[in-house]
N, C-alpha and C positions, 0 to 999 in steps of 0.2 A: 863640616867643610874641609877639615884636614884630609879626610879620605878623598874628597873630590880633587884636591890639589895634586894628588899623585898622578892623576890622569892628564895633567897639563905638562907639556914638554918644555924644556928650557928655551928652546927656540921660540915657542909660542909666547913665553913670558917676555923674552927680549923684544919680539915684535910688538907685544902689547905695551911695553915700556916706551919704545920709540913712538908708538902711536899716541900714548897719553902725553908725551913731551910735546909732540906737534900740536895736540889739542890745547895744552896749557899755553904755548906760545901764541896760538891763534886767539885764545881767549884774552890774553894780555893785550894783543893788538886790537881786538875788537871791542873790548870792554870800555876803553877810553871814550869813544863816542857814545857808547850806551850810558856811561856815567854822566857825560855832558848832557844827555837828554833827560836825566832823572828829574831835574827841577826846572824843566823848560816852561812850566806853567807860570813861573814868576815873571811878571812883565819887566822889560828893561827899565833901568833907572832913568835914562834920558828919554824924553818924549821924542817920538819919531818926527822927522821933518814934515812940515806941512805939505800936503799933497793937494793939488788942485781938485776941487770937487767936480765930479762929472755933472754937467748940466742936465737938468731933468728934461726928458724928451716929451713931446706932446703925446697925448693919449692915443692919437692916430698911429703913431709910430710903434706902439707896443701892442697893437692888436693885429691878429692874423699871423701867418707863418713868417712873413718878412719882418714884422716888428719883433717877433720872438727871437729870430736869428740875430737881428741887429742888437737886441738887448744882451744876448750872450756874448757877442763880439765886443761890445762896450765893456761888459763886466770883465772879460779876459784882459782887455787892454788896461783897465783900471788896476787889476791885480798885478799885471806885469810891471806897471810903473811903480806900484807900491813895493814890489819885491826888489826892484833895482835901487830904490831909495833906501831900503833897509840893508843892503849889502855891507856897508861900513860897520853896522852894529852886530853883524853875525859873529865875528871873532870874539868880541867881548862876551856875547851870550854863551858861546862855547866855553870860554874860560870860566865863567861863573858856574856852569854846569859841572865842569871838571872839579873845581874846588868844593862843590857841594857834596862830593863823594866822601869827603873827610869830615870828621866831627868838628875839627878846628878850622876848617876851610883852607887847609894846606895842600899845595899841589903835590909835594913829596909824600905826605901822609896818604893822599888818595892813591898814589902809585903803590905804596906799600900795602895798603888794604886790598888793592887789585891783585897783588901777588898772593896774599893769603887766600883770596877767593879762588884763584887758579889752583892752589894746592888742594883746597877742599874739593874742587871739581875732579881733580885726578884721583883722589881717594874714592870719591863716589863712583867714578867710572870703573875703577879696579874692583870695587865691591859688586857692581852690576855685572861685569864680565865673569867674575868667579861664580857668582850665583847662577847666571844663565848657563855657563858651561857645566857647572857641577850638577845642575838639575837635568840637563838634556844629554849628558854624555852617553848614557845607555841607549837612548833613541838614536843618536847620531851613529853610534857603532853598529846598531842593528840595520840602519839604512845603508851603511857602507857594505855590509855583507849580504843584504837581501838582493835577490835577482830581480824580482818585480819592483816596480816603482813605488813611491810612497802613496798611501791613501790620504783621503781628505782628513781623516782623524789624525794621522801622523803630522801633517802640515799644520793643523790647528793646535796640536800639542806643542810643536816647536814654537808657534806664535805665543802660546800660553807661557812657555819658559822665558821667552823674551820679555813678555809683559811682567813676569815676576822679577826679572832683573831690573826693569825700569822702575818698578815699585821700590826695590832696594835702593836704587840710585836716589830716588826722591826722598826716601826716609833718611839715608845717610847725609845728604846735603842739607835737608831741613834741620836735622839734629845737630849738624855742625855749626848752626847759627850761634849757639851759646858759646862755643869755642871762638868763633870769629868775633863776636862782640867783646869777648874778654881780651882779645889781642888788639882791640881798637878799631875794628871795621865798622863803618856806619851802617845803620839799619836800612837806609835807602838803597845802598849798594847791595846788601844781602837780598832784599826783596826783589830788586831789579834782576839780579843774577839768577835767583830761583825761578822767576817768571820765564826768563829767556832759556835757561838750561833745561827745564822740564819740557817746555815746548819743543826744544831741539831734539831731545831724546824720543819724544813721541813721533816727530817727523821722520827720524832716522829709521823707525820700524818699517816704513814702506820700502826703501831700497834693501833693507836687510831681508825682508820676506822674498823679494824678487831675486836677489843675487845669491844669498846664502853662502858667503865665503867660508870655506872649510867643510861644507856639506853639499857636494855637487848633486847627490841623489835628490835633495829637496829643492834644488834650484828651479825656478819657474821658467827660465829662458836658457837657451843653449849657448853659453859662452865659456871660454877657458877659465880655469881656476885662477891663474895669475891676473887675467883681465878683471875677473870678478872682485878680487881683493883690491886691486888698484882703484877700480871704479867705486867700490864701497867706501874706501878712505876718502877719495875725492868728494863724493857726494856728502859724506859726513861733515867734512870741513866746510864745504860750500853751504850746506844747510845751517851750520852754526853761524856763518857770516850773515846769511839772509835773515835768520831768526833774530840775530842781534840788531841788524839794521832796521828790521821791521819794528822791533821794540823801541829802538832809538827814535824812529819816525813817529810812533804813536805818542811817546812821552814828549817828543820835541814839539809836536803840534799843540798838544794840551788845550784842545778846544778853541784855539785861536785861528782865525782865518787870514791873518796878515801879520806882517812883522817878521822878525828873525826866525821864529819857529816855522813860518810859512816857507822861507828859503831853505831851512834845514830839511823840511819834508820833501821839497823838490830834489835836493841833492841826494837824499836817502833813496828816493824812488828811482832815480837814475842809476845809482849804484846797484840796487836790487835787480833792476831790469838787465843791467850788464851781466850780473852773475847768472840770471836766468838764461840769457842768451848763451853764455858759456856752457851751462848744463845742457842746453838743447843740442849744441854741436858736439860736446865731449861725450855725452851719453847717448848719441843717436843710435848706435847699434843695439843697445839694450832696450831703448824705447821702441825702436822699430820691431824688434822681436816680441816685445810685450803687446804691441798693437796687433801684430800679425796673428798671434795666438797659435793654437794647435791645428785648427782645421785647414785643409788644403783644397777643398772642393766646395762648390756652391757659390751663390751670389754674395752672401755675407762674407765668405772668405776672400772673394775677389775684391770687394769694397775695402775690406780691412787691409789687404795687400797693397792696394793703390794708396790708401791713406798712409801706410807705413813708408812706402817709397817717397811720398811727398812730405814726410814729417818735418824735415829741416826748414823748408820755406814756410810751412804752416806754423811751426813752433815759433820761428822768428816773427812772423806776422802777429801771433798772439801776444808775444812779449812787447812788441811795439804798440799794439792796441792797448795793453795794460798801462803802459806809460802815459799814453794820451788820455786814457780813461781817468787815471789818477790826477793828471794835471787839470782836466776839466772839473773833476769832482772836488778837488781842493780849492779851485778858484771860485766855483759856483756853489759851494756848500753841499755837494752831493756825494760825499765820501761813503755814505751808507750803501749806495748802489755799487760803488767800487768794491767794498768789502764783500757784499753779497755775490758779486761776479767772481771774485777770487775764491770765495768759499765754494761756489759752483764748480770751478775747475778742480779744486781739491777733492770734492766729492766724486767727480767723474774719474779722477785718478784712482781713488780707493775702489770704486766700482770695477775698474779695469783689472786691478790687482786681485780682487776677490774672485772675479769671474775666471781669471787665469788660474788661480789657486784651486778652485773647485774643478775646473776642466782638467788640470794636470792630475789631481788626485783621482778623478773618475776614470780617465783613460789609462793611467799607469797602474792602477791597483790590480792585484791578483784576483781573478774570478774563478769560481769552480767550473767543473766540466759537466757535460751532459745537459739534462733538462734543467738542473739547478743553475747552469750558466745562463740560460735564457731568463729565468726568474731574477737572478742577480743583476743581469744587465738592465732589465726594466725597472727594478727597484732603485738601482744606482742612478739611472737616468732621471727618474722622477725626483729622487732626493736632490740631484744636481739642479734641476729646474726649480724646485721649491725653495732651495737655499738661495738661489739667485733672486727669486721673487721676494724673499724676506729681506735680503740686502737692498734690493731696489725699493721696497716699501720704506725701509728706514731712511734711505737716501732721499726719497721724494719728500718725506715728512721733514727731514732736516733742511732741505732746500726751501721748503715752504716756510719754515720758521725764519730762515735768513731773510727771505724776500719780504715777508710780512713785517719783520722788524725794520727793513730798509724803507718800507712805505710810510713809516712813522704814523701809523693809525692810532686811534684811541684804544684804550685798554679793552673796552667792550667790543669794538669793531675787530680788533686783532684776535680776540678770543673767539668771536663768531666765525671769522674767516678760517682760523686754524681748525675749528670744529668741523666746518664744512669740508675742508680739504681732507681731514682725517677720515670723515665718514665716507667720502667718495673713494679715496684710495683703499680704505679698509674693505669696502664693498667689492672693488675690483680684485683685491687679494683673495677674499673669500671665494669669489666666483672662480678665480684661477685655481685655487686649491681644490675646489669641488671638481672642476674639469680635469685636473691632473690625476686625482684619485680615481675618477671614473675611467679615464684613459688607461691608467695602470691596470685596473681590474679587467678591462676589455682586452688589452694587449696580452696579459698573462693567459687568457683563455684562447687567444689567437696564435700563440707561439708554435703550436703543432699543426697549424693550418698550412696547406700547400702554398708555397710562396712563389707564385708566378710560373711561367713556362719553364720546362726543363729542356735545355738544348740537346740535340743529338750528340751522343758520346759522353755526356756528363754523368749519366747514370747507366746502370746495367740494363740490358734489354729485358731481363727477366723480372725486373722490378716494376711494379705497378703503383701509380699514385693512389693514395688513400683519400677518399672523399671526405670533405669536412662534415661535421655534424650540423644539425639544423641551427643550433645556437651559434656556431662559428660562421654560418652563412649569413645570418641577419645581424651579427654584432657589428661589422663595419658600417652598415646603414644606421644602426642605432648610435654608433659613435659620432657619425656626422650629425645626426638629429640632436643628440645631447649637446654637441659643441655649438650648434646654431642657437639652440634654446637658451643655454647658459649665457652665451654672448649677448643675445638680444635682451634678456632680462637684466643682466648686469649693466648694460648701457642705459636702459630705461631707469633703473634705480639710481645710477650715478647722475643722470640728467635731472631727475627729481630732487636729489640732494643738493644739486647746484642751483636749484630754483627755477628750472625750465619746466614749463607746463607740457607734460607728455601726452595729455589727452588728444590734442590735434595730431600729434605724430602717430598715435595708435589708429585714429580714425582715417588719416591719410594712407597709412599702410594697408588698412582694410580695403579702402577704395582702390588703391593701386593693385592689390592682389586680385580683386574682383575683375578689374580691367584686364589683367594679365591672363586670368583664367578664361575669359571670353576670347581674347585674341589668340591664344595658343591652346586650342582644344586638343590637338594631337599630343602636345606635351602633357597635358593633364591626363589624357587617356593612357599614355605610356606609364605615368607615375602610378595611377590607380591600378592599372593592370599588374604592374610590378608588385604592388602591395598585396593583391589577391594571390599572385603566384607564390609570394612568400608565406601568406596565410595558409595556402593549400599544401605547402611544402612540396611543390612540384619538382624541384631540382635543387641541388646544392653545389657548392664549389667543389670541383674535382670529379663530378659525375659526368658520364657520357650520355648525351641526349640527342634525339632526332626530332627536328621540327617539321619534317616533310620536305622542305627545300634545302635546309642546311643541317649539318650534324657536326658534333665535336664535343670536346671536354669543356665543361664550364670553368672558365679561368677566373672570372671576377663578376661581381654583381654591382651595378651602379644604381643610381636613383631612377633612371629612365631606360636603361639598356643592360643587356647581358652580353658578355664576351665569350665566344666559343672558339676553342683552338682545335682546328681540324687535325686529324692524325697525320696528314701530309705537311702540316706546318702553317697554313694560312690562318689568320685570326679574323673571325666574323664578329661584327658588332650589330646586334639585332635589338631594336626597340621592343619593349614588352608588348606594346599594342599590336605588333606584327608577328608575334610568335604563333598564336593559335594553339592547336593541339600539339602537345609535347609528349614524345615517347622517351621514357627514362630507361636506359639500358643498364643501370648500375644499382638497382634496388633489389633487396631481399635475396634473390637467387637467380642463377642463369643455367639453363639446360642446353648443353652443347651436343649437337649431333654431327657426326662425320661418317663418311663412307670409305670403305677399303675394297679394292678390286682383287679378288682371289681367283686362282685358276679353276677352270671347270673340273668337276669331280671332287671338290674339297668336301671333307666330312663336316657337315653342318653342326652336328652335336659336339664334335671335337672343338670347333671354333667357339661355340657358346660356352663350353666349360673352361676353355683356355682364357677367354676374355673375362669371365667371372673370377677366375683365380688371379689374374693380373690385377683386377680392381681390389680384391681383398688383400693381396700381398702388399700392394703399395700403401694401403691404409695402415698396415702394421709396421712396415719398414721405414716409411717416410713420414715423420711427424708434420712436416710442412704441408705435404699433400693432404694428410688426414685432417689438419685444421681448416683446410679450405673446402674439401669435398663433402657434400651432403649425401648424395647417392653415388656409390662407386660405379666404375665402368661395367657395362654389360652389353651383350649383343641384342639389338632390338629385332633383327630379322633380316631377310633377304629383301633388298630394295629393288634389284633389277637383275635380269639374266641377259647378258650381252652376248655377242657372237663368240668372243674368245675369253670371257670373264664372267664371274658371278660377283655382283656388287652386294657386300654385307654392310649393314648400317649399325653403328655403335653410338652410345650416348652415355652421358654422365651429368649429374647436377652438382654445381659448386656455388660458392659465394661469388658475388659479382666483382670482386676485387681483381683476381688473377686467373680468369678462366683460360686465357690463351696459354699461360704458362703451364697450367694443369694438363691441357690437351697435348702440349709438346712432351711433357713427361710421360704421359700414357703412350704416345706414339713411339718414344724411345724403347719402352719396355715391350710393346707389341712387336716391334721389328726384331728384337732379340729373341723373345720367347717363341714366336711363330716359327722362326728358323729352327729352333731346337725341337719343336713338335712336328716338324715336317710339313707345315702349312706354308704353301708357296703362294706368292703374290702373282697376279696375272701378268703375262708377258705380251708385248705387242708383236711378237714374231709370228710369221705365217707358217702354218703347219700343213703339210701335204701327206695324204694317205693313199696307198696303192690299192686297186681293186683286184681281188683274187681271180684267177682264171676260171671260166665256165666249165663245169664238169660235164662230161658226156657228149661234148660236141667236138667234132674234128672235121677236117677236110673243108670242102666248099661251103657246107652249112655254117660252120663256125665263123668263116670269113664274112658271110652275109650278115649274120647276127651282130658281129662286132662293128660292121660298118653302120648298121642301123642304131646301135646303142651309143656310139661315140657322140653324135650331135646332141642327143638328149642329155647325156651326162654333163657335157660342157655347158649346156644351158641351165643346169640345175634341176632337170626333170628326172623323176624316179625312173630307173631303167625298166624296160619291159622284160618279162620272163619268157623264156623260150618254151614252146610246147614240148611235151614229153616225146621222146623218140620211140617210134614203132619198130616192130620187128622187121617189117618190110623194108623200112629205110635202111 
């Protein structure tokens, strides 16, 4: 412990000393009414003044809602009259309680004993602070230097250090009872102080987890450090006051429903509600941030944001309702329901803090990169959900025990009710655990699946989407099927545990399903057709298919329809029953054929050898091309002889993932290599050729022949040959 003290600054010790002094003064101020309440069970010495008996009402007045309400009003009126009559005896009752704190019944001795208890409290607080700081200083220093936020494990470890400090506080204070008794402090004061102080330190853990003064990295809400320290001290003092007043009220009532303890209980309840209202207003920023949480999108986030904005009126309404609830419960003997309701509010607060703790640790924790990042994300999300389910399970069982105790059932009935609730909640938890593990296994296999449409410009044009496997195609449908099946079975089991006969429900569901199947035959046809398409493995997500009327890339598969994304952008939704014959253009291989126009007179053998060399060279030089090409480029032959070009046909066989990219790469190489080899592409220019002069003709004969040949040649007719010249000519 001496080594740990080295890491505590003098400033921190001075602040701690001032804080403990404030706590001691508050304890001295609050322990007086607590001590007065220690022996409130002792009835007053004088008999209370006689109160007029409420006349019995006829049986007709106590039957029905009107009679029940009248009975309650009369009971409240009777209790109010009794409380007013006991007001003069209240100061004497308080004086007796104060003197009972001392062994000899002395008022001064009670005050001295109270001072010794405050000193023991300060020593226990110091031991708690040193223990918690000494155990967690390494973790706090690591959180200050770490770039990423704390993980769930770090936050839980800090909570464990605080719990260890709380245990040290309890041990030190309980052990100090020997010393306190030796100096003359009464045993009743020691027991009352131990009860109040240990409860107080347990309640203080909630604001400490949320605010974390001195450790901003582990803080669950975003507030400045100074505000966190001030709010933490304020809540600590107010919680001490509330805990002391609640203890005072419980001891003051002492199972009495009238008299001075009854008046003391009303006063204590009013003071506690006033402190609660002060907390609602003073800590509104922290509470609103806690309610709002981390999420900023979605319906749940919008609802939580609206609840956070309206927190102050909601909180004040709850406080006022608690006061009225306590008054009614105290007057009508229904305090068990009040305690159950207050416990429900406390459990809801703990649930909110735990949910924010796991949410903060999951979002801020450092995750790996690459494929492991996706796996880590799914595992962390599942762990977050399962942890919340466990906490919710514990909370529901705790609330069930509170309300079963409030109902004041017999031991057998209470045990049976608790067993039924435990079985039902346990069934729901097991079903949720199975569903969460199933979804985790499916999502881990779907993390490499194409995730929806890719907008133009978001990816390179040369990249092609990889089709999903057959398992990845049917896994989303299986996930939906498993979710429905697990949910239906869990609900039926829970209803059976609760004593509901599920046989009529199952029979009614069967009849309803039969009626639906007759009424919506097209829907049934679509679903059955989709199942057979999945069975035949006709297409998968990411593959390009042609249905005859529509074509596109399979974007998603639903229960009754498939979504096709056309290469121009439109999204087609086609029911399975209307698909018919499907042509899959993304399976096994794709043979691509394309034509090139070369000029007339091109050497055919040179073109064939050059194309073959280009295909073999790209197989050796480009690993990306070689991994996709099955049969390299080659010339298939002459496809057509046009007026001014010879059309050559080329082809290659590749995998169906990126055939367009392979073709573009081949065309780039062809354009460059053909130019080097002297192979010219055909041109659209018009070529004119001159006719040579006719030999052996001259004079008028040549003129006549030229005039005869000109119209034929212009019409595309072969020219006539002139007869051989004779010697006479």
